[in-house]
C-alpha positions as a LaTeX table, in Angstrom:
\begin{tabular}{lrrr}
\hline
Residue & $x$ (\AA) & $y$ (\AA) & $z$ (\AA) \\
\hline
Unk1 & 0.00 & 0.00 & 0.00 \\
Unk2 & 1.43 & 3.35 & $-0.99$ \\
Unk3 & 0.91 & 5.59 & 1.99 \\
Unk4 & 2.48 & 8.55 & 3.76 \\
Unk5 & 3.16 & 6.65 & 6.97 \\
Unk6 & 6.94 & 6.87 & 6.61 \\
Unk7 & 7.17 & 10.51 & 5.55 \\
Unk8 & 6.06 & 13.80 & 7.06 \\
Unk9 & 3.08 & 15.67 & 5.66 \\
Unk10 & 3.75 & 17.80 & 2.62 \\
Unk11 & 5.17 & 21.20 & 3.55 \\
Unk12 & 4.47 & 23.71 & 0.81 \\
Unk13 & 5.34 & 27.10 & 2.33 \\
Unk14 & 6.05 & 29.63 & $-0.35$ \\
Unk15 & 5.91 & 27.27 & $-3.30$ \\
Unk16 & 2.88 & 28.70 & $-5.11$ \\
Unk17 & 0.62 & 31.77 & $-4.83$ \\
Unk18 & $-3.03$ & 31.30 & $-3.84$ \\
Unk19 & $-5.30$ & 29.81 & $-6.47$ \\
Unk20 & $-7.71$ & 31.93 & $-8.46$ \\
Unk21 & $-10.62$ & 30.43 & $-6.52$ \\
Unk22 & $-9.00$ & 31.24 & $-3.18$ \\
Unk23 & $-8.53$ & 34.86 & $-4.20$ \\
Unk24 & $-12.03$ & 35.06 & $-5.66$ \\
Unk25 & $-13.59$ & 33.77 & $-2.47$ \\
Unk26 & $-11.65$ & 36.24 & $-0.32$ \\
Unk27 & $-12.64$ & 39.15 & $-2.59$ \\
Unk28 & $-16.27$ & 38.09 & $-2.76$ \\
Unk29 & $-16.52$ & 37.90 & 1.03 \\
Unk30 & $-14.89$ & 41.31 & 1.34 \\
Unk31 & $-17.33$ & 42.89 & $-1.11$ \\
Unk32 & $-20.45$ & 41.33 & 0.39 \\
Unk33 & $-19.85$ & 41.38 & 4.14 \\
Unk34 & $-20.85$ & 45.07 & 4.43 \\
Unk35 & $-24.08$ & 44.72 & 2.43 \\
Unk36 & $-27.35$ & 45.00 & 4.38 \\
Unk37 & $-28.41$ & 41.53 & 3.21 \\
Unk38 & $-25.38$ & 39.92 & 4.82 \\
Unk39 & $-25.54$ & 41.69 & 8.19 \\
Unk40 & $-25.89$ & 39.75 & 11.43 \\
Unk41 & $-28.09$ & 40.83 & 14.34 \\
Unk42 & $-26.87$ & 41.63 & 17.84 \\
Unk43 & $-28.77$ & 38.61 & 19.12 \\
Unk44 & $-26.92$ & 36.34 & 16.69 \\
Unk45 & $-23.57$ & 37.81 & 17.73 \\
Unk46 & $-24.52$ & 37.19 & 21.35 \\
Unk47 & $-25.41$ & 33.60 & 20.53 \\
Unk48 & $-22.14$ & 33.14 & 18.68 \\
Unk49 & $-20.26$ & 34.59 & 21.63 \\
Unk50 & $-22.03$ & 32.16 & 23.96 \\
Unk51 & $-21.15$ & 29.26 & 21.64 \\
Unk52 & $-17.46$ & 30.19 & 21.57 \\
Unk53 & $-17.27$ & 30.25 & 25.35 \\
Unk54 & $-19.06$ & 26.92 & 25.70 \\
Unk55 & $-16.81$ & 25.53 & 22.97 \\
Unk56 & $-13.69$ & 26.69 & 24.77 \\
Unk57 & $-14.92$ & 25.04 & 27.94 \\
Unk58 & $-15.77$ & 21.74 & 26.20 \\
Unk59 & $-12.70$ & 21.63 & 23.92 \\
Unk60 & $-10.04$ & 23.80 & 25.61 \\
Unk61 & $-7.16$ & 22.99 & 23.23 \\
Unk62 & $-9.10$ & 23.94 & 20.11 \\
Unk63 & $-10.66$ & 26.90 & 21.89 \\
Unk64 & $-7.24$ & 28.25 & 22.92 \\
Unk65 & $-5.85$ & 27.76 & 19.40 \\
Unk66 & $-8.77$ & 29.71 & 17.98 \\
Unk67 & $-7.80$ & 32.82 & 19.96 \\
Unk68 & $-5.22$ & 33.47 & 17.24 \\
Unk69 & $-7.92$ & 33.90 & 14.60 \\
Unk70 & $-10.68$ & 36.29 & 13.72 \\
Unk71 & $-14.09$ & 34.59 & 13.97 \\
Unk72 & $-16.87$ & 36.29 & 12.07 \\
Unk73 & $-20.52$ & 35.59 & 11.30 \\
Unk74 & $-21.60$ & 36.44 & 7.77 \\
Unk75 & $-24.52$ & 35.85 & 5.46 \\
Unk76 & $-22.39$ & 36.26 & 2.38 \\
Unk77 & $-23.67$ & 33.96 & $-0.40$ \\
Unk78 & $-20.01$ & 32.99 & $-0.87$ \\
Unk79 & $-20.11$ & 31.21 & 2.51 \\
Unk80 & $-23.19$ & 28.94 & 2.62 \\
Unk81 & $-21.72$ & 26.95 & 5.55 \\
Unk82 & $-18.26$ & 27.94 & 6.83 \\
Unk83 & $-14.89$ & 28.94 & 5.38 \\
Unk84 & $-11.36$ & 29.28 & 6.73 \\
Unk85 & $-8.39$ & 31.11 & 5.31 \\
Unk86 & $-6.20$ & 34.21 & 5.20 \\
Unk87 & $-7.51$ & 37.72 & 4.80 \\
Unk88 & $-6.14$ & 41.20 & 5.53 \\
Unk89 & $-3.15$ & 39.89 & 7.45 \\
Unk90 & $-4.95$ & 37.41 & 9.68 \\
Unk91 & $-6.24$ & 33.87 & 9.88 \\
Unk92 & $-10.02$ & 34.24 & 9.62 \\
Unk93 & $-13.01$ & 31.96 & 10.15 \\
Unk94 & $-16.33$ & 32.89 & 8.53 \\
Unk95 & $-19.50$ & 31.06 & 9.54 \\
Unk96 & $-22.99$ & 31.48 & 8.13 \\
Unk97 & $-25.46$ & 31.81 & 11.05 \\
Unk98 & $-28.31$ & 30.35 & 8.97 \\
Unk99 & $-26.28$ & 27.14 & 8.76 \\
Unk100 & $-24.60$ & 27.13 & 12.16 \\
Unk101 & $-27.56$ & 27.85 & 14.43 \\
Unk102 & $-29.65$ & 25.05 & 12.92 \\
Unk103 & $-27.13$ & 22.52 & 14.26 \\
Unk104 & $-27.12$ & 21.11 & 17.78 \\
Unk105 & $-24.28$ & 22.25 & 20.03 \\
Unk106 & $-22.11$ & 19.21 & 19.33 \\
Unk107 & $-22.58$ & 19.72 & 15.58 \\
Unk108 & $-21.53$ & 23.36 & 15.93 \\
Unk109 & $-18.38$ & 22.23 & 17.76 \\
Unk110 & $-17.69$ & 19.75 & 14.96 \\
Unk111 & $-17.77$ & 22.54 & 12.37 \\
Unk112 & $-15.38$ & 24.69 & 14.43 \\
Unk113 & $-12.98$ & 21.74 & 14.77 \\
Unk114 & $-13.22$ & 21.01 & 11.06 \\
Unk115 & $-12.31$ & 24.51 & 9.91 \\
Unk116 & $-9.40$ & 24.90 & 12.33 \\
Unk117 & $-7.93$ & 21.58 & 11.20 \\
Unk118 & $-7.96$ & 22.80 & 7.59 \\
Unk119 & $-5.67$ & 25.61 & 8.72 \\
Unk120 & $-3.33$ & 23.50 & 10.86 \\
Unk121 & $-3.04$ & 20.85 & 8.16 \\
Unk122 & $-1.83$ & 23.60 & 5.78 \\
Unk123 & $-4.61$ & 22.86 & 3.32 \\
Unk124 & $-4.60$ & 26.42 & 1.93 \\
Unk125 & $-1.03$ & 25.82 & 0.80 \\
Unk126 & $-1.82$ & 22.36 & $-0.59$ \\
Unk127 & $-4.59$ & 23.94 & $-2.67$ \\
Unk128 & $-2.08$ & 26.39 & $-4.11$ \\
Unk129 & 0.14 & 23.52 & $-5.23$ \\
Unk130 & $-2.77$ & 21.74 & $-6.96$ \\
Unk131 & $-4.77$ & 24.67 & $-8.41$ \\
Unk132 & $-6.52$ & 22.62 & $-11.09$ \\
Unk133 & $-7.84$ & 20.17 & $-8.47$ \\
Unk134 & $-9.15$ & 22.54 & $-5.82$ \\
Unk135 & $-12.70$ & 21.20 & $-5.64$ \\
Unk136 & $-11.75$ & 17.53 & $-5.69$ \\
Unk137 & $-9.01$ & 18.18 & $-3.14$ \\
Unk138 & $-11.60$ & 19.84 & $-0.90$ \\
Unk139 & $-13.54$ & 16.57 & $-1.16$ \\
Unk140 & $-10.62$ & 14.40 & 0.00 \\
Unk141 & $-9.56$ & 16.93 & 2.66 \\
Unk142 & $-13.05$ & 16.94 & 4.14 \\
Unk143 & $-13.16$ & 13.16 & 4.13 \\
Unk144 & $-9.88$ & 12.88 & 6.05 \\
Unk145 & $-10.69$ & 15.60 & 8.60 \\
Unk146 & $-14.24$ & 14.48 & 9.34 \\
Unk147 & $-13.23$ & 10.85 & 9.70 \\
Unk148 & $-10.23$ & 11.77 & 11.87 \\
Unk149 & $-12.40$ & 13.77 & 14.27 \\
Unk150 & $-14.62$ & 10.74 & 14.83 \\
Unk151 & $-11.71$ & 8.32 & 15.00 \\
Unk152 & $-9.96$ & 10.52 & 17.59 \\
Unk153 & $-12.82$ & 9.88 & 20.01 \\
Unk154 & $-13.82$ & 13.52 & 20.29 \\
Unk155 & $-17.08$ & 12.94 & 18.41 \\
Unk156 & $-19.44$ & 10.07 & 17.71 \\
Unk157 & $-20.47$ & 9.19 & 14.13 \\
Unk158 & $-23.94$ & 10.58 & 14.83 \\
Unk159 & $-22.39$ & 13.92 & 15.83 \\
Unk160 & $-21.22$ & 14.58 & 12.27 \\
Unk161 & $-23.65$ & 17.06 & 10.65 \\
Unk162 & $-25.64$ & 15.49 & 7.85 \\
Unk163 & $-24.28$ & 15.86 & 4.36 \\
Unk164 & $-20.59$ & 16.14 & 5.29 \\
Unk165 & $-17.97$ & 14.07 & 3.49 \\
Unk166 & $-16.66$ & 11.04 & 5.38 \\
Unk167 & $-14.60$ & 7.91 & 4.73 \\
Unk168 & $-17.73$ & 6.06 & 3.59 \\
Unk169 & $-18.59$ & 8.78 & 1.05 \\
Unk170 & $-15.04$ & 8.75 & $-0.30$ \\
Unk171 & $-15.01$ & 4.95 & $-0.48$ \\
Unk172 & $-18.28$ & 4.97 & $-2.42$ \\
Unk173 & $-16.77$ & 7.39 & $-4.96$ \\
Unk174 & $-13.72$ & 5.12 & $-5.33$ \\
Unk175 & $-15.87$ & 2.04 & $-5.87$ \\
Unk176 & $-18.06$ & 3.72 & $-8.52$ \\
Unk177 & $-15.42$ & 3.82 & $-11.26$ \\
Unk178 & $-16.16$ & 4.41 & $-14.97$ \\
Unk179 & $-16.45$ & 1.28 & $-17.16$ \\
Unk180 & $-13.52$ & 2.37 & $-19.35$ \\
Unk181 & $-10.30$ & 0.98 & $-17.75$ \\
Unk182 & $-8.35$ & 4.00 & $-19.04$ \\
Unk183 & $-10.47$ & 6.30 & $-16.89$ \\
Unk184 & $-10.16$ & 4.28 & $-13.70$ \\
Unk185 & $-7.96$ & 5.44 & $-10.86$ \\
Unk186 & $-5.43$ & 3.25 & $-9.08$ \\
Unk187 & $-6.90$ & 0.15 & $-7.50$ \\
Unk188 & $-8.11$ & 0.73 & $-3.96$ \\
Unk189 & $-6.01$ & $-1.48$ & $-1.64$ \\
Unk190 & $-7.48$ & $-4.82$ & $-0.72$ \\
Unk191 & $-8.50$ & $-5.55$ & 1.93 \\
Unk192 & $-10.01$ & $-2.09$ & 2.14 \\
Unk193 & $-8.14$ & 0.20 & 4.58 \\
Unk194 & $-9.83$ & 0.73 & 7.91 \\
Unk195 & $-10.91$ & 4.18 & 9.01 \\
Unk196 & $-7.84$ & 4.26 & 11.26 \\
Unk197 & $-5.61$ & 3.55 & 8.23 \\
Unk198 & $-7.50$ & 6.14 & 6.23 \\
Unk199 & $-6.94$ & 9.02 & 8.65 \\
Unk200 & $-3.36$ & 8.17 & 9.66 \\
Unk201 & $-1.74$ & 6.76 & 6.52 \\
Unk202 & $-3.05$ & 8.98 & 3.73 \\
Unk203 & $-2.87$ & 12.64 & 2.82 \\
Unk204 & $-5.56$ & 14.42 & 0.84 \\
Unk205 & $-3.24$ & 14.67 & $-2.17$ \\
Unk206 & $-2.52$ & 10.94 & $-2.20$ \\
Unk207 & $-6.21$ & 10.07 & $-2.06$ \\
Unk208 & $-6.70$ & 11.67 & $-5.48$ \\
Unk209 & $-4.90$ & 8.78 & $-7.14$ \\
Unk210 & $-7.68$ & 6.29 & $-6.33$ \\
Unk211 & $-10.44$ & 8.44 & $-7.81$ \\
Unk212 & $-11.21$ & 8.23 & $-11.54$ \\
Unk213 & $-8.56$ & 9.73 & $-13.79$ \\
Unk214 & $-9.09$ & 13.13 & $-15.29$ \\
Unk215 & $-10.41$ & 14.36 & $-11.96$ \\
Unk216 & $-9.50$ & 18.00 & $-12.51$ \\
Unk217 & $-12.15$ & 20.46 & $-11.37$ \\
Unk218 & $-13.34$ & 20.92 & $-14.96$ \\
Unk219 & $-13.78$ & 17.19 & $-15.35$ \\
Unk220 & $-15.08$ & 15.90 & $-12.02$ \\
Unk221 & $-18.54$ & 15.30 & $-13.40$ \\
Unk222 & $-17.16$ & 11.85 & $-14.20$ \\
Unk223 & $-17.11$ & 11.13 & $-10.44$ \\
Unk224 & $-20.86$ & 11.11 & $-9.97$ \\
Unk225 & $-22.22$ & 13.70 & $-7.59$ \\
Unk226 & $-18.97$ & 15.08 & $-6.13$ \\
Unk227 & $-19.39$ & 18.43 & $-7.88$ \\
Unk228 & $-22.94$ & 18.79 & $-6.59$ \\
Unk229 & $-21.88$ & 17.79 & $-3.06$ \\
Unk230 & $-19.03$ & 20.27 & $-2.86$ \\
Unk231 & $-20.80$ & 23.19 & $-4.51$ \\
Unk232 & $-23.84$ & 22.63 & $-2.34$ \\
Unk233 & $-21.75$ & 22.84 & 0.84 \\
Unk234 & $-19.14$ & 25.42 & $-0.06$ \\
Unk235 & $-20.17$ & 27.18 & $-3.25$ \\
Unk236 & $-18.22$ & 27.30 & $-6.53$ \\
Unk237 & $-15.01$ & 28.62 & $-4.92$ \\
Unk238 & $-14.69$ & 26.12 & $-2.08$ \\
Unk239 & $-14.20$ & 26.80 & 1.65 \\
Unk240 & $-10.56$ & 27.91 & 1.71 \\
Unk241 & $-9.64$ & 31.49 & 0.83 \\
Unk242 & $-6.49$ & 33.59 & 0.63 \\
Unk243 & $-6.25$ & 37.24 & $-0.40$ \\
Unk244 & $-2.41$ & 37.13 & $-0.64$ \\
Unk245 & $-2.06$ & 39.60 & 2.25 \\
Unk246 & 0.04 & 37.25 & 4.39 \\
Unk247 & 3.48 & 36.03 & 3.17 \\
Unk248 & 3.79 & 32.27 & 3.31 \\
Unk249 & 6.51 & 32.25 & 5.97 \\
Unk250 & 4.45 & 34.63 & 8.07 \\
Unk251 & 1.51 & 32.23 & 7.96 \\
Unk252 & 3.75 & 29.63 & 9.51 \\
Unk253 & 4.74 & 32.03 & 12.27 \\
Unk254 & 1.12 & 32.98 & 13.03 \\
Unk255 & 0.07 & 29.34 & 13.13 \\
Unk256 & 2.96 & 28.48 & 15.43 \\
Unk257 & 1.83 & 31.21 & 17.81 \\
Unk258 & $-1.69$ & 29.78 & 17.79 \\
Unk259 & $-0.38$ & 26.34 & 18.66 \\
Unk260 & 1.84 & 27.72 & 21.41 \\
Unk261 & $-1.14$ & 29.50 & 22.92 \\
Unk262 & $-3.02$ & 26.21 & 23.00 \\
Unk263 & $-0.07$ & 24.35 & 24.53 \\
Unk264 & 0.48 & 26.99 & 27.22 \\
Unk265 & $-3.20$ & 27.07 & 28.11 \\
Unk266 & $-4.01$ & 23.37 & 27.93 \\
Unk267 & $-1.03$ & 21.16 & 27.19 \\
Unk268 & $-0.58$ & 18.46 & 24.60 \\
Unk269 & $-2.37$ & 18.65 & 21.27 \\
Unk270 & $-4.73$ & 15.91 & 20.04 \\
Unk271 & $-2.60$ & 12.94 & 18.96 \\
Unk272 & $-3.95$ & 12.82 & 15.41 \\
Unk273 & $-2.73$ & 16.41 & 14.81 \\
Unk274 & 0.79 & 15.99 & 16.13 \\
Unk275 & 2.55 & 15.32 & 12.82 \\
Unk276 & 1.05 & 18.46 & 11.28 \\
Unk277 & 2.04 & 20.50 & 14.31 \\
Unk278 & 5.58 & 19.11 & 14.15 \\
Unk279 & 5.79 & 20.21 & 10.51 \\
Unk280 & 4.78 & 23.76 & 11.45 \\
Unk281 & 7.36 & 23.83 & 14.24 \\
Unk282 & 10.19 & 22.57 & 12.05 \\
Unk283 & 12.44 & 25.61 & 12.02 \\
Unk284 & 15.55 & 24.16 & 10.40 \\
Unk285 & 15.80 & 27.19 & 8.12 \\
Unk286 & 14.06 & 29.87 & 10.14 \\
Unk287 & 14.07 & 33.30 & 8.55 \\
Unk288 & 15.12 & 35.89 & 11.15 \\
Unk289 & 12.72 & 38.49 & 9.76 \\
Unk290 & 9.82 & 36.12 & 10.28 \\
Unk291 & 10.97 & 35.64 & 13.87 \\
Unk292 & 10.88 & 39.40 & 14.51 \\
Unk293 & 7.52 & 39.82 & 12.81 \\
Unk294 & 6.19 & 36.86 & 14.75 \\
Unk295 & 6.88 & 38.74 & 17.98 \\
Unk296 & 4.01 & 41.02 & 17.00 \\
Unk297 & 1.67 & 38.04 & 17.00 \\
Unk298 & 2.94 & 36.44 & 20.20 \\
Unk299 & 0.01 & 37.67 & 22.26 \\
Unk300 & $-1.82$ & 39.97 & 19.92 \\
Unk301 & $-5.23$ & 38.55 & 20.66 \\
Unk302 & $-6.93$ & 37.86 & 23.93 \\
Unk303 & $-10.46$ & 36.66 & 24.52 \\
Unk304 & $-12.57$ & 38.26 & 27.21 \\
Unk305 & $-16.13$ & 37.91 & 28.32 \\
Unk306 & $-16.83$ & 41.60 & 28.58 \\
Unk307 & $-19.29$ & 43.98 & 26.99 \\
Unk308 & $-17.28$ & 47.12 & 27.65 \\
Unk309 & $-14.06$ & 46.77 & 25.63 \\
Unk310 & $-13.90$ & 47.86 & 22.01 \\
Unk311 & $-10.69$ & 48.02 & 20.03 \\
Unk312 & $-10.20$ & 51.61 & 18.89 \\
Unk313 & $-8.61$ & 50.84 & 15.53 \\
Unk314 & $-10.72$ & 47.77 & 14.75 \\
Unk315 & $-14.16$ & 48.87 & 15.79 \\
Unk316 & $-15.80$ & 46.18 & 13.68 \\
Unk317 & $-14.95$ & 43.71 & 16.45 \\
Unk318 & $-18.10$ & 43.29 & 18.49 \\
Unk319 & $-17.77$ & 43.73 & 22.27 \\
Unk320 & $-17.67$ & 40.47 & 24.12 \\
Unk321 & $-16.00$ & 38.57 & 21.31 \\
Unk322 & $-12.23$ & 38.71 & 21.15 \\
Unk323 & $-10.02$ & 41.75 & 21.41 \\
Unk324 & $-6.95$ & 42.65 & 19.41 \\
Unk325 & $-4.39$ & 44.05 & 21.81 \\
Unk326 & $-1.13$ & 45.91 & 21.34 \\
Unk327 & 1.34 & 43.71 & 23.22 \\
Unk328 & 4.24 & 45.29 & 25.04 \\
Unk329 & 7.70 & 44.07 & 24.06 \\
Unk330 & 11.21 & 44.51 & 25.43 \\
Unk331 & 14.03 & 44.63 & 22.87 \\
Unk332 & 17.58 & 44.34 & 24.23 \\
Unk333 & 20.51 & 44.98 & 21.87 \\
Unk334 & 24.04 & 43.88 & 22.69 \\
Unk335 & 26.35 & 46.77 & 21.67 \\
Unk336 & 29.61 & 44.98 & 22.44 \\
Unk337 & 30.92 & 45.55 & 18.93 \\
Unk338 & 30.03 & 42.28 & 17.26 \\
Unk339 & 27.00 & 43.53 & 15.36 \\
Unk340 & 27.80 & 45.02 & 11.98 \\
Unk341 & 26.11 & 48.05 & 10.45 \\
Unk342 & 24.30 & 45.99 & 7.82 \\
Unk343 & 22.68 & 43.72 & 10.39 \\
Unk344 & 21.88 & 46.60 & 12.72 \\
Unk345 & 20.22 & 48.69 & 10.02 \\
Unk346 & 18.17 & 45.74 & 8.80 \\
Unk347 & 17.15 & 44.92 & 12.36 \\
Unk348 & 16.08 & 48.50 & 13.13 \\
Unk349 & 14.00 & 48.59 & 9.94 \\
Unk350 & 12.14 & 45.51 & 11.12 \\
Unk351 & 11.65 & 47.09 & 14.55 \\
Unk352 & 10.17 & 50.19 & 12.95 \\
Unk353 & 7.67 & 48.01 & 11.09 \\
Unk354 & 6.93 & 46.16 & 14.32 \\
Unk355 & 6.40 & 49.37 & 16.30 \\
Unk356 & 3.54 & 50.26 & 13.96 \\
Unk357 & 1.40 & 47.53 & 15.54 \\
Unk358 & 2.86 & 46.92 & 19.01 \\
Unk359 & 4.49 & 48.81 & 21.91 \\
Unk360 & 8.27 & 48.55 & 22.35 \\
Unk361 & 10.83 & 49.46 & 24.97 \\
Unk362 & 14.48 & 49.33 & 23.81 \\
Unk363 & 17.60 & 48.73 & 25.85 \\
Unk364 & 21.30 & 48.79 & 24.86 \\
Unk365 & 23.79 & 46.73 & 26.82 \\
Unk366 & 27.59 & 46.54 & 26.78 \\
Unk367 & 29.48 & 45.18 & 29.78 \\
Unk368 & 26.45 & 45.58 & 32.04 \\
Unk369 & 23.08 & 47.29 & 32.15 \\
Unk370 & 21.26 & 49.34 & 34.73 \\
Unk371 & 18.14 & 51.09 & 33.42 \\
Unk372 & 18.26 & 53.62 & 36.26 \\
Unk373 & 21.91 & 54.73 & 35.89 \\
Unk374 & 22.80 & 54.61 & 32.20 \\
Unk375 & 21.28 & 57.61 & 30.36 \\
Unk376 & 20.40 & 56.86 & 26.76 \\
Unk377 & 20.64 & 53.11 & 27.26 \\
Unk378 & 16.93 & 52.58 & 27.92 \\
Unk379 & 14.27 & 54.01 & 25.61 \\
Unk380 & 10.72 & 53.64 & 26.88 \\
Unk381 & 7.68 & 53.54 & 24.64 \\
Unk382 & 9.35 & 53.82 & 21.25 \\
Unk383 & 7.09 & 55.88 & 19.03 \\
Unk384 & 5.60 & 54.29 & 15.94 \\
Unk385 & 8.33 & 53.98 & 13.32 \\
Unk386 & 10.94 & 55.65 & 15.57 \\
Unk387 & 13.13 & 52.75 & 16.67 \\
Unk388 & 16.80 & 53.78 & 16.62 \\
Unk389 & 20.21 & 52.18 & 16.51 \\
Unk390 & 23.05 & 52.60 & 18.97 \\
Unk391 & 26.67 & 52.68 & 17.89 \\
Unk392 & 28.83 & 49.73 & 19.08 \\
Unk393 & 30.34 & 50.52 & 22.46 \\
Unk394 & 32.95 & 47.96 & 23.37 \\
Unk395 & 33.95 & 44.40 & 22.77 \\
Unk396 & 32.98 & 41.17 & 24.45 \\
Unk397 & 32.22 & 40.30 & 28.02 \\
Unk398 & 28.54 & 41.24 & 28.00 \\
Unk399 & 26.81 & 40.59 & 31.32 \\
Unk400 & 23.03 & 40.16 & 31.09 \\
Unk401 & 22.52 & 39.68 & 34.85 \\
Unk402 & 21.20 & 43.23 & 35.40 \\
Unk403 & 18.87 & 42.92 & 32.45 \\
Unk404 & 17.49 & 39.59 & 33.61 \\
Unk405 & 16.94 & 41.02 & 37.10 \\
Unk406 & 15.03 & 43.92 & 35.55 \\
Unk407 & 12.82 & 41.55 & 33.55 \\
Unk408 & 12.16 & 39.48 & 36.67 \\
Unk409 & 11.07 & 42.56 & 38.62 \\
Unk410 & 8.80 & 43.55 & 35.73 \\
Unk411 & 7.31 & 40.12 & 35.21 \\
Unk412 & 3.93 & 40.48 & 33.56 \\
Unk413 & 4.68 & 43.90 & 32.06 \\
Unk414 & 6.12 & 42.54 & 28.80 \\
Unk415 & 4.39 & 40.06 & 26.54 \\
Unk416 & 7.59 & 39.22 & 24.69 \\
Unk417 & 11.34 & 39.72 & 24.95 \\
Unk418 & 13.68 & 39.98 & 21.94 \\
Unk419 & 17.46 & 39.89 & 22.42 \\
Unk420 & 20.03 & 40.68 & 19.72 \\
Unk421 & 23.48 & 39.39 & 20.73 \\
Unk422 & 26.59 & 37.45 & 19.77 \\
Unk423 & 26.15 & 35.29 & 22.86 \\
Unk424 & 29.64 & 35.87 & 24.26 \\
Unk425 & 28.73 & 36.68 & 27.84 \\
Unk426 & 30.21 & 36.63 & 31.32 \\
Unk427 & 27.09 & 35.26 & 33.00 \\
Unk428 & 26.58 & 31.91 & 34.66 \\
Unk429 & 24.20 & 30.47 & 33.78 \\
Unk430 & 24.27 & 32.12 & 30.37 \\
Unk431 & 20.47 & 32.21 & 29.99 \\
Unk432 & 18.95 & 31.83 & 33.46 \\
Unk433 & 15.23 & 31.79 & 32.64 \\
Unk434 & 12.67 & 32.91 & 30.00 \\
Unk435 & 12.09 & 36.65 & 30.40 \\
Unk436 & 8.51 & 36.95 & 29.15 \\
Unk437 & 5.59 & 35.00 & 27.80 \\
Unk438 & 7.31 & 34.70 & 24.41 \\
Unk439 & 11.10 & 34.90 & 24.03 \\
Unk440 & 13.24 & 35.45 & 20.94 \\
Unk441 & 17.00 & 35.55 & 20.36 \\
Unk442 & 18.68 & 36.91 & 17.24 \\
Unk443 & 22.30 & 35.85 & 16.90 \\
Unk444 & 25.07 & 37.54 & 14.91 \\
Unk445 & 26.71 & 35.37 & 12.20 \\
Unk446 & 29.79 & 34.73 & 14.38 \\
Unk447 & 28.04 & 33.84 & 17.61 \\
Unk448 & 28.50 & 31.66 & 20.65 \\
Unk449 & 26.76 & 28.41 & 19.71 \\
Unk450 & 26.60 & 27.35 & 23.37 \\
Unk451 & 24.56 & 30.47 & 24.23 \\
Unk452 & 22.18 & 29.82 & 21.34 \\
Unk453 & 21.72 & 26.19 & 22.43 \\
Unk454 & 21.12 & 27.25 & 26.04 \\
Unk455 & 18.52 & 29.78 & 24.86 \\
Unk456 & 16.70 & 27.10 & 22.87 \\
Unk457 & 16.64 & 24.83 & 25.89 \\
Unk458 & 15.03 & 27.64 & 27.88 \\
Unk459 & 12.28 & 28.03 & 25.28 \\
Unk460 & 13.72 & 30.91 & 23.23 \\
Unk461 & 13.16 & 30.94 & 19.48 \\
Unk462 & 16.57 & 31.44 & 17.92 \\
Unk463 & 17.65 & 32.67 & 14.48 \\
Unk464 & 20.77 & 34.15 & 12.89 \\
Unk465 & 20.67 & 37.69 & 11.46 \\
Unk466 & 22.89 & 37.01 & 8.49 \\
Unk467 & 22.29 & 39.83 & 6.00 \\
Unk468 & 25.98 & 40.80 & 5.73 \\
Unk469 & 26.99 & 37.21 & 5.06 \\
Unk470 & 24.30 & 36.83 & 2.41 \\
Unk471 & 25.29 & 40.08 & 0.73 \\
Unk472 & 28.94 & 39.06 & 0.60 \\
Unk473 & 28.02 & 35.68 & $-0.87$ \\
Unk474 & 25.85 & 37.40 & $-3.46$ \\
Unk475 & 28.66 & 39.85 & $-4.29$ \\
Unk476 & 31.12 & 37.01 & $-4.86$ \\
Unk477 & 28.64 & 35.12 & $-7.03$ \\
Unk478 & 28.09 & 38.18 & $-9.21$ \\
Unk479 & 31.73 & 39.24 & $-9.33$ \\
Unk480 & 33.15 & 39.19 & $-12.85$ \\
Unk481 & 36.48 & 37.41 & $-12.96$ \\
Unk482 & 39.25 & 39.11 & $-14.99$ \\
\hline
\end{tabular}
């Protein structure tokens, strides 16, 4: 049996832009969500709010992960049921109240699970890699997710809302092959895989091979009623959208933050999702810019049961739902002389972008740091776009002890801590404890590997700011030999 058991799930970050259908769906939602015919009543928002709180209580891991998304009710004709994707810089869930509120509570929870799993399984990116098979891929994706949710023990078969695609529906499509042998897909393994095999040993892409050949979206009429099933549930553009507003690497960072929020709040993820979560967390080639930008999403959203808080810049968020905050961050820069001008300028540019959406304090440390006695070494409340660089002061022997003491005394004040350093320090231990809720370390190209390893062990996300090295490599590649 050809399966994916021995290999990780496909990772497609940055390989292809969103499909035409994904962009169309995002644009259609955007155009229609402000029309009077698509508006949602206050009572429906209140009911949705109540559902989300009950959902978070019943399924705390999924509920905590959802705090990293926007969740919106809409009557847009483009969303007859529910849709998940990327829009205007965020992960967004749209749900049609006329569909959702007809379901019992457990069915509503099933739909919320289903849409979040699309995101975590990176299905938006898979769609982009198979643009001509978007509708049929949606069919196999739904079959895997819905069957996995039942197989995981979180839901019973009777909890699955009527009309959704399951293993049995997929199997029926496989068994109803065209008479012409040339149009038949690969032979379905015999004996037939169990549901457990189906959800653990196959990916949505691999399941296409067993369906009749020529199963592109323009040709899926040959597979019986699949077109009618999918268009009836999701409309002609499917249930996954992407308006191209979020770079692919940034999507990975946002999703990682969502998963971390769930782990911090609840603990281990559901077992059937672990391989997809591991793929998201694989940071073998982490881009340092994505690490800095990810700091802005580390705690950007909180969920409160309150009817008195409205976000000033995003007034469309209804009170009592979830609130976009401006997290406070501490940025500490090691000025011991090891950071070159190219890296420093690039880093400050990223900080200026970051300060547009979050609050930043900046510190500059050489041999030691005391925020009360070193004028100009501690800049509070950096104004939007006004982050600044500090000239290198000395060389080596940085001692972070005073800085770590300061962070300990101010525990709870900062949502994240970002340190730029070469890691050559005089402290013991080198990295005594995580400074904030989310912790990041940017290393210079020639850095102390032991410090970087110690930071990782303490929960820091670590990357190398290597612009100067890359520029020199590029210069040598382009240099014309005499």
